[in-house]
N, C-alpha and C positions, 0 to 999 in steps of 0.2 A: 855223745854225751847223752842225759840219760832224758826221755824221752816217753812217748806215748805207749811204749812197750811194759813200759815198768809200769805204769796204772791199769793198761789191760789185763796184765797178769796178776796183779794185785787184787782186782776185779773176778778175774775166772778161780783165784782159789779158793773162793769162799765155795764153789762146789754146790751153789744154791742157782734154780731156776731163774730168779729173779736178778742177779748178779750175772748170768749168761745174759741174759738178755739186756741188762745196763750196759754190759760191755759190747755188745754188738750193736746198743742204739748209739753209745759212745763213738764209736769208730763209724759209723755210719754219717754224723754230724761233723765229725772232725775232718773225714777224708771227703766228704760230698759238700761242706757246707760254703767253703770261697765259691763256687762255682753255680751253687742254689742261691747264693742270696745274691750274685750278680743276677742271675737268672731273673728272679722274683724282683729285682729292684726296677731294672728297665722294664718289665711287665707293669708293676705298680704305676711308674711314670706314664706309660700308654695309657691303663685305664682310666685315672684320673684325670690326666692331662684331656682325652678324647672327651671325656663325659663334662665338662666344662668349657674351657675358653680356648685353648688351641684346635684347630682344625685337625681331622683324623687324616689327611697326607702328609701334616707336618711331625705326625706321632710317627708314621709310618718311616718318613725318612729318618726322624732322629733314632729308631731303633737299625733300621740298614746301616746307618752312618757308622753307631756303633758295633755293631757287627762286623763290618769290616774293620774298624780300631781293633779288634781282639783279636781276629784272624790273622789280620797282618803282622802288629806286635808279635805274636806269639812265632811266629815262622820266621821271622827276622832273629828274633831273638833264642830261638832254639839254637842255633849254630854256638852260641856260649854258654847257654845254661848248665847243660851235662858237663860239659870240660870245666868248667870253673868250679862247680861242686865237687869234680873228682880232685882239683889243684887244691880248693881248701880241706878235702878230706885229708890230703897227703899231708899236707902242710901241720894240719893238727895232732896225725900219728906222727910226726917229726917233734912234736913237741914245739912247731913254730906259731904259737897263736899271734906273734906279734905282727906278723906276717899279713891275718887274713883284712882286717880293716885298710891298712894303704892300698894294698889288691883291689880289694871290692871298691873303692872312690878311683882308680886310674881304671876300672870296668865300664863304672860306671859312665864316667867320662869320655870313655869311648865310643859306649853304647847310644850314649845321648846327643852324642856330635853325627854318630852315624844316622842315627832316626832323626834327627832334624834335617839333615842333609838329603834323604831319601824322602819323608816328607815333605820339604821343601820343594823338590822335583816335581813329587806326583800330584802334588794340590795346586800348584802354580805353573806346571808346565804341563804335565801330562792331563789332566783335569780345568783346563780355562774354563772362563763363564760364572764362577760361582761366587757368592759375594764374600769379600774380603775379611770379614767377622767369622763367618763361616768355617773359612779354610783356615784362617787362626786357631780358631778352637779347635778343629779336628788335628791341627798339628801340634797343638798342646796336648790335647789326648793322646796322640800317636806315642809322640816322645814318653809323655809318664807314665803310659802303660809298658811299653819297651823297661824303663826302668821298675815299675813295680813286679814284672815276669823274675827279673834278674833276683830282686831280692827274694820274694817268694821261693824261688827254688831254693837262694842259700837258707833259708828258715826252713824249709821244708827237711832240706839234708843233716841241717842242725835237731830236727824232730820238735821242732816249734811249731806242732799243729794247733794246738789250743790257742794261741796268742794269733796266729795265722787267722784261724777262722773268728775270732773277737774283732779283729782288725778291718777284715771283710765285713761283716755286720757290722759296725758301726760305720766305715766307710760307706754301705750303701744307704743306710737310714741317712748318712748326710745327703749322700747325691739325688734321693727320694725328696729331702724334705726342701734342699735347695731348687734342685730341679723345678719343685715345683712352685715355689714362691719366685722363678723366675719364667716361668711359661708366659708369659704377658709379653715375654719379648718373642716368642715363636722358637722357631730350632732353635736359633740362637742360645734363648736362654735355657732350652733343653741339656742343650749341649755343654753351657758354662756350667750349669751344676752337674754335669759327668766329671768335667774338668777338674772341678773344687773336690770333692769327693776323692778323686785319683789324686790330686796332691797331697792330702789328708793322708790318705793311705802310704804313700811313698813316704812320706816324713815320717810318718807311726813307723813303720819297716824297719827306715835307717834308723831311729832312735834305738829299735830294743838290739840291733845288730852292736851299736857303738854300746850300749849298756854291756852287753856280754862280752867283747871283745876291746878294752879298755884302747884309747887314742894313744899312742905314742910321737914321738918327736917327728916321725917321718908319714906326712900325711898322703901323698901319694905314691903307688909305686903300679910298675907294669912287670913284675917279674911272672906274671900267667902266662905272658908271650915267647918268653925263652923258650930255644929248641928243645930242652928236655923238660920241658913243663908243661909243654901243649899238650895235646891231644886231640889230633887229626877225627879220629873216627869215630870220637864221641861228640866232637862239631858235628859232623856229617850226619850222625844218629838223630841229635836234636834237631836239626832242618828237616829230614826225611819224616821224620816221625809225625811231626807238625806237618808236613806237607802232605802225607799221607791222608792224614785224619781231614783237612782240609780240599782234599783236590778234588773230591766230586761234588761237594758244595757248590766251589766256582766253575765247576762244569754245568752243573744247571741252572749258576746264576746268567753264565752269558751264553747259552745255547737258548738262542729266540723262542720255541715252543714252550719252553716249561718258564720262561723269564719275563720280567718286564722294570721298563727304566723307571728308576723310583728319583733319585735327583743328579745330575750333572751324568758321567759314566757309571754310577754304581746302580746296580741293578739286584733285584733278587727274584727267589724263586717260591711262590707262595703253595705250590704244589707241592714242594720239598719239602723247605724250612720248618712248615709247623710238624709234621710228622716227625722229621728229626729231633724235634725239639721236645716233642713229649716223650719220643724213646730213649733221651739220655735222663731222664727224671727217674726212668725204671732200671738204672744201672745203680742206683745208689744201694741195696742193698746189697747188691754184688761186690759192690765200693767195699762195704763194711766185712764183708766175708775175708774179702782182700787184706784189708788193711790187719784184719785180729788175727789171721795166719801168718801173715807176712811178718808182722812184728812181734809177735809172741815165739810158735813152735819154733817155726823156720829159723827165725833170728839166732834163738838161743841154742841151738844144735850147730848152728853154723859158726858161732864163739867160740864152741867148745872144740869143734872138730879141728877150727886154724889154731884156736891157744895150745892143742894137743900137739900140734904139728911144729907147731913154731916152740914150743914147750918140751919136746921130747917124748912125748906119751905114748905107751904103748902102744902095737900095732892093735890090739883087741880091742884097745879102747876106741883107737882112730876108725876101724874100719866098725862099731858100733853109732860113733858118729855119726858115719856117712849114712850109715841104714836110717837113722831116725831123721836127719837131712832130707832122704829122698824121700820117707812116711808122711814128712809134714808137708813134702810140696805136692805129693797124690793125693792126700787130706785136703788139702787146702783149694787145689783145679776142681775136686770133687763136690767140696761143698758149693764152690763157683758156679759147677754147671747145676747144680742141685737148685740154688738160691735164684738163679736167673729163668732157668727154665720154668721155676714158677711163675716167676716175674711175666715170661710172656705168656703161660696161661692165662694169668689175669689181666694180661691186657687183651688177651684174644675174646675173653669173656666181657669184660667188662667196656671194652674199645669204643662201641656202638654208643652205649651212654654218656660216656664220657666226653666223644666229638658232640653228641645231643647238647651235654651242659655246657659246651663251651661256645656252641651256635656253630659249629664246624660241619661239612656237610659231609654224608658216611662216604663217598666215591674216595677221601683220603683211607679209609681204612685198610684196604690193601695193603698199601704202603705204608701205613704203621704199623701195621704187622712183622713187615721187611726191616725195618728198622729197626722195631725193638729186638727182633735177631740178631742185628749185625751189631747194637750198642753191646748186647751182651758179650758177643764173641770179642767185642772188643776188650775187656774186662779180662776175661781167660786171656788173652794176650799180652795185655799188659801187665799180669800176672808174670807170665812167662819172660818177658822181658827184663823183670825186677829181677828174677831169677840169675840171670845169666849176667847180669851187671853184679849180682853181689859175688858170683863167680870168676868178673873179671875178664867174660867173655865176649869183648867188645866188637870183633870182627864178628861173631854168629850174630851180635844185635845188629851190626850195620848190615848183615846181607840181609837178615830179614826184613828191614826198614825198606831197602832197596828192592824187594821182591812186593810189601805192600803197597808201595807209591807206585810202581809200574803195573800191579794188576789193578789198582783201585783205577786208576786213571785208563787203562784198557778196556776192563770189563765195564765201567760206566760208560765210558765213549762207545761199547757194543751196546749198550741198554739204552741210550741216550738215540740211536740208528732204527732199533728196532721197534719202542715204542712204549706205549706207556704202560704197558702187561708188564714189563720186566723193569722201569723205574724202583731202584732201590736194590735191587739184586748184585749191581755192580761191588758196593763198599761192600754189603755180608759176601758174598763167596771170595772176596779178596781178603777178608780178612778173616775167613774161615780157612783156608787156603794158607796163609800166612802162617794161624795157630795149629796147623797139621804139622807143618813145615816144624814149626818151632817145636813143638811136643815130641816129634821126631830126634829132632837135635839134642834135647833136652835128656831124656831117656838116654841119649847115646853119651852124653857129656855124664852126668851123673854115676854110670855104669864105670866110667874111668876115670873117675874122680881122685881117688888116693895116686894112682900112675902118674897123672898131670900137675898135680897138685908137687909131686917130689921131685919129677923131672922137668919142672919150670924153675927149681930153686939152683 
């Protein structure tokens, strides 16, 4: 489908400095907008609430509760996100757009029922003793967020990045306004505002999909669970990748020397969470480069290569397009490395002033430095995984995700046992090792691309 790639190419064709800046700024907003809006929205609720009516400890409880909702919903829906995107992609390639909406409804039904069951078990059995209203709001928020992630990944696969950003922006404006309006009700009021915003977000995304794929007589379908349409490797990848991202955070949250109880059995790690939050803001430039390079140069030559293969193009042309694909990957990874290196240097220089501005102790500085490097490496890893997905190398992605999860858990456990001097190195080294493995495997795959493409037919 027509997406961000066409708009970026149109900007870059002007071949001026202004158009170049415009393209990268646009890609940065589109690529990072949803989670930036989410983070800023939750922070604004905390800032305005803590300074007025709601006690500070209730704000901390709210932010911790939302963090757990985001983490748990991402891990759960990771099982279906990539597999369902591939299912939809295949149906569109077969010109069977009539199957999209019924199967989306079927998946949403399965996901929402599973989220409701697991959420009820966790909140009413595993986490007893909390208020009934609080638990009901947490259950509603968890269920809604699971639906939001399913629709987000579908709209991302359709390359509807702009509408995703607009929806997230308007939804979190609603979250902030409604939460501040209901803050006299304390923690439950803040959570109610969050739930209301996500309900609007879910409804808005569903309406966009319905408008794109006209409803048919069949309302619900479960073709995506048919054996010949399941993608077990992609289900495993989605679960493992999200688990790998959050594994070190959970370990710091539940390691007593680095955490403290917040509400019920939910814990947080102030020593780890703040540097992680700041480090992820530093990857916005890298995300912009990633989006520009993948959605313009690489995709363009990727399409030409496989069109030539399917259409009987000459061997010379096919090899030429393969070379251009390889060059675009090299250029993209090189630019990501340069921009993230710059972000690391800026953080190293401006880190002390930034922490002073936020009222945070400079003792966090070494951990911030490590986390910024780790976040930058994660952008490179994400770019490599994305290229492997384009090449349909699902087993390779699965192996990389297994390595990422295992190394993150083992190395983070080692750093927790060793002491504060190595905090953060577990995630950074695990990401670096997985990135290095991915680069070696990608080099080999691209060198044998024509052979593998023809022999797989």
